[in-house]
Structures are given as C-alpha cells and as structure tokens.
N, C-alpha and C positions, 0 to 999 in steps of 0.2 A: 504494500500500500503506499503510495506516493504522500507528499505531504501538499495542502493546499496551493496552488501557486497565488503569490502575492503581486497584485497590480502597483508597477512602478510608474510614478511622475516623474520624470525628469527636472521640470521646472520646480516642483517642490524640493527635490533633493539639492540642486543648486542653491536654492532659498536655505535648507538646512546646512549646507557648507558653510555660506557666508553666516549664519548666526554662530556657528561654531569655530569661526576664527580662521577660516580658511580664505585666502585672497592671493590672486595673482599679479597683484598692483607691481611693477618694477621699482626697485630703489632709485632714489632721485640723483645720486651721484657714486662715484667709487673712490675709496679710499686706498691709494697706491702705498703710501707708507704711514701707517696708523700709529698714533702713541696712545699707549695703555698707561693710566696710572696705577693699576691692578693688572696683575697676569692674567690674561685671556685663556687660561689653559685649565680652568678649575675644574674640569671633567676628565683631564688627563687624557691617555691616548690609548688606541686599541689596534691590533690587528686581527685578520681572518682569513678562512677558506685557502689554504696554501696550497697551492701546486706546483709541478716541479719546476718551474721557472718564475715565480712571484707568489704574491698575496694581495691582500687589501690592507691598507692602513687608514686609520680613521681619527679624527677629534672633532671639536665642536667649539667654537669660541665663544665663551662664557666668562665673564667676570663676576656677576651674583648669581648662583643657581635658584635663587628662590624668585627671581624675576622672570616673566614668561618670556621675553627677550633675551634673557640671560646677561641684561646690562649692557647690551650692544647697541651702538648706534644703528638706526635702520638703514644700511646702506650696504653695498656693495666692499667687501673689502679682500685684499690681495691677500695671500698666504703662501709662501714657499715650503716646499716639502723636499727632503733630503734621505737617502738609504745609503747605509755604509757597510761595508764588510768588517768594520772593528768598532768596538764600544766607545771609542772616543771620536768617531765620526771625523777621521783623518782622510780615509778611503772612501771616497763619496763615489758609490757605481752608479746612482739614479738620483734623478733629481727633476723638479718642475715646479709651477706655479697653477695656482687656481684662485677664482675670484668667488668668495662666498658670500650668498644673498640670504636675507632676513626671511624670504619664502621657504627657505629650507633650515631655519634656526642657525644659520652660519654653521653649517656641519659640512665635513668634508670627508668623500669616500675616493681614495686612489687606489685604482687597480695598477701594481706596479707588475712590470715585466722583463723579460731579458735577463733575468739573474740564474746563478747557478744551483742546481739541485742538491736536496739534502745538505743544507748546510744554514748556521744562523746569519741573521742580518740585524742590523739596528736601524732607527730611523727618528727624526724629529721632524717638528715644524717651526716654522717663524712667521711672525706678524709684526710688521713694523719695527718696534724695540723690544718684543716679546719673543720668548725662545721656548717651545715645549719642554716638558722632559723628555729623554731617549728613551724610547721602547725599545724592546728585542722580540724578534720573531723567527722564524724559519721559512725556509721551501720544502716541500715533499720531496721524496726519494722519485728517481725518474721511472717512467713506466717500464713494466718488464723487469725492472730490480725487485729483488727479495730482501728486505732489511732482514738483520737479524733478530730485532727487536722494535717494537713499537709502544710506547707507553702512553697512555692518554687519561684523563679524569672525566667523569661526566656527572652534571649536577641540575637541580632544578629547585623552583618554590622558595623564594627568599622574600619573605615577608620582613619588611624594614622593622615594623611596629613589635614585632613577634622576637627579634633577636639581632645580634651582633652576625656578619657575614666571615666570622673569624675561621671556617673550614676554608676559605682560599688559601690561606695562610699556610697551612698543612699541602695543600695542592701545591702550591709552588715548591715547598720542601720535598715534595716526590720528583720535583724536575720532569715534568711531563712533556710531551712533544705537542700536545692540543689540549683544548677543553673543549668537551661538547656540552653546551646548556640546552635543556629539553623542557623549557615552558615556564612559565609565572615568573618572569622576568621582575614584573613589578606587581604591584597588589593595588587595587583601588580603595576596597571599604576597609574601615579601621578595624585593630584588633578588638574582639568582643571583650575582654579583659586581660588584665596583666600585661599592659603594654609596656615594653621596655624602652623603646624611643617614641617619637611621633611623627606621623606624616605633616601635621601641621597644617592640614586643609581637608575638605571633606572629597568624596570619591570624585575623580576626573571625569569629565564629560566633553570638555572643550580641549581644540588644540592647544591651548596656551595652558591648560591644567594639565593636560597628558606630558607636555614638555618638562612643566616643572617637577611631576613627580619622577620621570626619569630621571632629571639631573639631581634630583636629592638623591637618589639610590646610587648615582654615579659617586657621589660623595663619600661614600663608605670607603676609607682608605683600603683594607683587604681585597675588596672588589676591584677599585681601581689600579691596584698593584697586580691583580691577576689578568687584569686587561691588556696591561703593560708588557707583561712579560712573556707571555705565550698566546698564540694564536687561537680564536676560538672560530668553531661553527655552532650555530643557533637554531632552535624554532622555539616557536611560542604555544601556549596553551590558550586558556579563556582569559587568565587576569591580566593580560595585557591589553584587552579591550573591557570585558564585562564578565561577570561572573555566568558560567555554563551557556554562553551563547552557542549557536549551532548555525554557521553559514547567515543566512539572513534574517535569523529568528532569535532573538533576545529572548533572557529569563523572563522580562516582564512584558506585559504589552506595551507597545510603540508603534507609532504609524512606521511604515517601511522604509521612506525617503529619509525620515529622521535617524531611524536607528542604523542604514548603511553609511548615512554621512558620519555619524559618530564612530562606526568602525572604521572607514576610512581614516579619520583625524587621529585616531588612535594607531593604527599602522603607519601613517605618516610619521607618529612620533617615535616612533618604535625603529624605522629607518633612519630616520636623523640621530640615534642614539646608539645603534648598531654596526660593526666592522662589515657590513653587507656589501655585495657586489651591486654594481649600477643597474643590473638587468632585473634586480629584484626593487627597485624604485617604486613606491604604489603609484597607480593609476584610478582613475572613475572604476574601473572595471574590478580592482583588488589588487592583490600584491602578491607575487609568486616567490614563495621561500622553499620550496622543497627544490632539493638538490642531490648532486652527488658529489664525492671526493673521494680520490684514492691515495694510499699511502705505499707508492710502488704498487707492485701484485701482491703483498702480504695482506693489505686490508683495504676494505672500500666502504665508507659511509653511504648509507641511503637516509638523506634527511628529510623527514616526512611532515606534512602540515594536516594535522587531524582536526581541525577546526572550521578552516575557512569553506571547505567545499561537503561538507557532512549532511546527511539528513537531520532534522530536529528530533530531540529525544523522543523516544515514545513513551506512551500512557505518561504526560506530565502529571504532577500532584493536581488534585481538583482545585478549581479556582486558578489555576497558572496556565498561561499561554505556551509556555517553554520550560527547559530547564531540567535538572537531574531528578529521578526519583528511584525508589527501591521497590520494585515490584514483585509480584510472584509470577514467576515465567507462565504458568498454565493460564492466569488470568490476561495476560497481554500478548494475543496473539500478533499483534501489530509487531511486537518486538522480532519475531522471526522472518518477516518479510524479507524476499531474495531481493526487493530492489531497495534496501537501504543501504546505504554507502557510508564510511567513515571517510574515505579519502577522495571520493568523486570519480567520476568516469576518467577523466585527461591524465589527472594524477595515477589513479590505479592503473591505468594501461602502462604509463609511462615506469612505473615500479615494475611491472611484471616483464617487460622489456628489460630493463636494466639488471633484473635478477637472472634473467637466462643469459645475458652477453657478459656479465662481469668476468673479468680476469682473475679476481682476487681470491686468496685461499681461504679468508674470513670476511664476512661479510655481513655488516653490521647495520641493522634497521634501527634508527636512531628517531624514536617518536616519543609522544607524551607520557603515556600512561599504562598501567597493568595491561597486558594483551592476554595472558592466560584467565581461563574461567575462573570466578571467585563467586562459589555457592555460599551464600550469607543465610540459608534458611538451616538450622539443625535437623538434621532426622529426615523424612522423606519430603520431597517437592525441593523445588528450587527458587531462590530469590537472587535477582540480579540488580545491580545498580546501572541505569542506564545511560551515565554521560561516559562511560569507559567502553572498552571492547565488547563486555558482557551487552551492551545496549544494540551492538551491531553484529550479533554472531554469525549472519552469513557473510559479511564482509570479510571477518575473520577467518572464515572457513576457505574464503576465495584465495586470501592470501598464503595461507598455510598450503593449500593443494597446489598453488603456483609455485612455492618453493620445493615442493615434493616434487612435482611434475619435471620443472626445469633443471632439477638436482644442481640447485644452487649449493656451492661448495661452504661448509661451516656457517651456517646462517645462525647469527645472535642478536636477538631484540633487546635493545635499552630502553629504559623509560623513566619517569618521574609521577608527580603529580598525586601519589597517594600518602607522601608523607611518612613512607615506610620502607624499610628495605624490603625486597622480596627476590627469591631466586625461585625458577618454575621450568620445568619441562613443558614445552607446547608441543600438544598433540593433535591430530587429525579429530580424536572425539574422546573430549574429557571426561567423558560419563563411563568410558571403558578402559578398565585397569589396564589391558592388554593392547591398546590402539598404540602404533609406533610414535616415538617421538620425532618431531618434524624439526625443531631448532630448540635452542637455549634462549632463556631470557632472565635478565637482571634488570629490576628496578631500583633505583637509588630513593634512599630518604630526602628530605628537605635540605637544603643549607639553614633556613631557621623558621620556617612557617611549622606550626605546632601541629599535633596530630589532635584530632577529634575524637577518637576511639579509645577506650581503654585497652591496656597490654592484654587483658583475660579475653578480650574478643577476639583479636588476633591469635591466639593461641588456639582458641575453638575453632576458627576458620580453617586453621591447618589441618584440623582432623576431618573437616568437612571436604577437604580438596587436598587428595593425596599428591597430584602433581605439585604441590609446592613445596619445595626442597627446604626452604627458609623464609620466615616473615617476623618482623621485629619491627615495631613503630615507636620504641622508647627513646630513640636517638634522633640528633639532627647530626648531617654530615654529608657523605659524596662517597663515589667508587672510585677506586683506582684500578686500572686494567693494563695488563700487561701481556701483549701477543708477540709470540714466536710463531716459527712455521709449524711448529709441532704442537702448541699449547696457546689456549687464552687462560688467564688466570685475573681473578676478580677479587679485591680485596673491600670488604666494607668497611668504611672509614666512619666511625663514630664519635662525635663531641661529647665532652661529658655536662658541657652549658653551653649556651648561647645567650645566656641573660648577662653575661658579661664578656668583654672583648677578649679575656685572656684564656678562654676555655682549652682545656687538653683534648687531644685527639689519639684515639687507640684503634686498632683493627677488632673489629666484633667478629667476624667470620671471614675466611677465604675459600672460594670455589674454582674448581678449573674445569675446562672442556678441552677434550683431547681430539686432535685432528682428526677429521672422520668419524667421529663418534657423538652426536648430538645428547644433550643432555648433561647438566652440571653436576659435579661431585665434589662433597666437601673434603677439604685436605686440612 
C-alpha cells in the first residue's frame, strides 16, 4: 500500500522558503583583503571523502557563532587555501582562491585533486589578515591495491545538552584513517531533563536558526579537533531536520510546501557546515548524500540516506499524521507491503548495482540504524518499531537478498540511532534459527545522547532475538574498527561518563568477522 500523494504548490513553496530566510540576493560588493578584529575561523576546519588523488577541505567564516550570519559582513569575501605535504606548510603542493558569499553562510568546500595516493597532507585557509588552524587529512590508497590495514571509527547521535563530545578525544588517540558519522549530528529539541549544557534557543525551523545550531555544535573542542585531524564521511538521520520525519511527511501535521521548505533549509545548513562534495549541494529537488568510497580494494563504503526517500512510517500513533510507533505486527498489515521502501527506487537500484560490481574484499553498508529484526514482544507474537528497518521488512529482505544473489564479498552493516551497542547476525529469515547468515552488523551507541530504555529491557530483548550477539545501552561512546585482508575487528568503546569533559574510555567488548565467514564472534 503506497501513501497518499500530497499535492505540491510551487508558489506556496517559494513563499515558505522566503519566510524561512532563503534569499538569492547577490552581495553588494567584494572584500578582497578583509580585516578582522576577531579570528573568523571560530568553527575550525574539516576534510572529508578522500580518494586516491584528493579530498574535500572545508571551513566557514564565523566571528560570532551565536549570530545567524556568524558576525560576518554580508559581502563576498576572498579566501585562499593551501595544501602541503608537511605539517609546517613549507612544501605547498596545491593552492587556490574562492569568493565566499552570505547566501551560503560564507562556507567553503574545495575538492582538491592531483595529489599522491595513500599519504597524509596538511591544509589551511587565509582570509585577509586572518589565518585558520592547520588541518591534517590524507588520501586513500590507489585502486587495485590491497593495504595491509585500514582503521576507522564510526559514531552517531551527539545531543549537545546530554553531554560532552569527549569520545572524539579517544577516537583521535586511536589514530584512525577515517571517521564515519552515521546521523543525528545536531538535535533540535531540548533535553527532557538533566541537561549538562544548553542549546540556548528553541528548536530550529528557519535557515538562520539551523545555522546557529550547527555552529554551536561545532564549537565543542573535541568535535572540532576530530574534524581537523581526520577525514570524515557522513550521512544524516532525522534530527538534522526534525524528529521522525520521512521524505515529505513530518511527524506533526504541516502543509506540504511549508514542510518541504523547512527540510530544504535544514539540508542547506547541513551542507554549509560539513565537508561534503559539491555535487551534494542541495537544490529545490533535495540533496543527494548517498555515495560510495573505496580504500584501495581492501574496503569500500556504501553511505546511505535512509530518510529522504523512504515511505512514511506505517500505522502511526492515533491522532498523529506520521512518526514512529511500536506496533503489533499482526495488527498492522501495512507494515509488510512490498511497495514500502527505506531507500527509494533510485538509491536502491544504485546500491544493488554497486554491491554487484564492487572490487573490495570488505563491503561496508554505512547507514543510520539497526537493520536486524528486533522483536519487542516477550513470548508469542511480535512487536516492531516502525521508524527503523523493522518498519520496512520487505525493503530489508530485498537488500539482504541482493547481497546473497550478487555474492557481495564480506558484507558488514554499520549503524547508530538506537543509543545502544548492538552486534548481530543478519539473516534471510530472522524467525528461523537455521536460516543462513547473509551479513554481519555492528551498531554503535551514541556520542552523548542518552538512552530512554532501562538496561533490563535490553537484556530481555536479547532473549527474544537470538541473532543478537550483544546489546548494551548503559554507555555512550563509539566503535573502533580495524580491517585486514583476513579479518574485521570491532572494539566497542565505552565512556564512563559524558556529564563531565574528562570522562574515561575503555573497551566494553570486541568482536571479529573472518574473511569469507559472515557473522561476528566475540574475542
């Protein structure tokens, strides 16, 4: 069963965009050599999406992060950039200039090319009398090479009010080649209780407010340091826009044009604050962020968008237009409709082709949430949470069938969202004990966002779901992964507290997946 088609009025959409602060007005003049009394690099620098001959470098000119325009004059501003082969910036190997405009929040995205593969580089920006901190990044190994080792970390869900982002300090101490962020980079709503620090304003709904919220998060010193030291790849979940939205359907009732306009300004602010490729720049039609990225022929990431193209959640709560619900599966026949999609037709077809053609030994499906079935009903019957993959069982089966049919080597799914460490076998039929394992799954807990479930409930869910090898929601943290041609190793890294910036971190559990043998085992 499809969802009703909502009629779209372009004039109403443009009016809503204007009300949310989007304007295409050109700046009056250009500052070639601006002079700043305060350094305009308050949000730091970042890099991302490395390939064998380059990467993206990013910054945004901001003097005061609390102001919608960042305290910048509303004019075109010249910024120079340099990439060097040494940390003192003496051997400059690439450089250029761009003119940043207020319409894009004076943000800068440079796709650097022509570099050597598999080595570190350093970069910086210069605007008038101001110079940015020096960032460090790296290129990927060349295609058809098989590196002896690849180390990365993945993380998600960083609610500013719930705690400090101290986990990034430990990620950097692990010396990863890459960080993968899997959604909920910012949050809109206030913490329900026990806030550690404050957003300082209500939920953002306009372009200026989304910009201020992103800037606030970027001021966290550990997050800023992680962006400056390691290249990132990223996807989003719901909180970058609004809780539990699905494509053109928000959680609450709203006119279609107003909602799509709000979604677009949220996407725009996201692009302005992340080290994304130029082809990801949002347009009136949306913003394509799904992508793939290889690490030689050792590993390949397939970075998915599970929000923008999905069918709205089945069987919403009574009185609600959309959003998540926990339902009795037998009482919600809409749930199992084969037409329901998590990824959309175009992204789904792209992924299936990519999984068939991949040259990599390890293939990493990087997405937002738990893919394994999670029965929440003790005893007979089954309850499902409709916002995750359990709300899209036909789409999940299509993906796992594609992995099996195309014989994708060593598929591993990584996710976040649940604020819980989970390790699972991904099976063709989760209700059959002898059903073959198609892939391995690792879900990280949150950087700081608190879990709403008591630990006792998690323990009960493990009993109901024997394909779950591990589940623990007591800790915040991240997952550290090391891949060799022979093995995948994942360490679940747990913070003892995020209510202070000096929390300690330790390994809660470790699992490996052996080459050619799907399914994690604890070590």
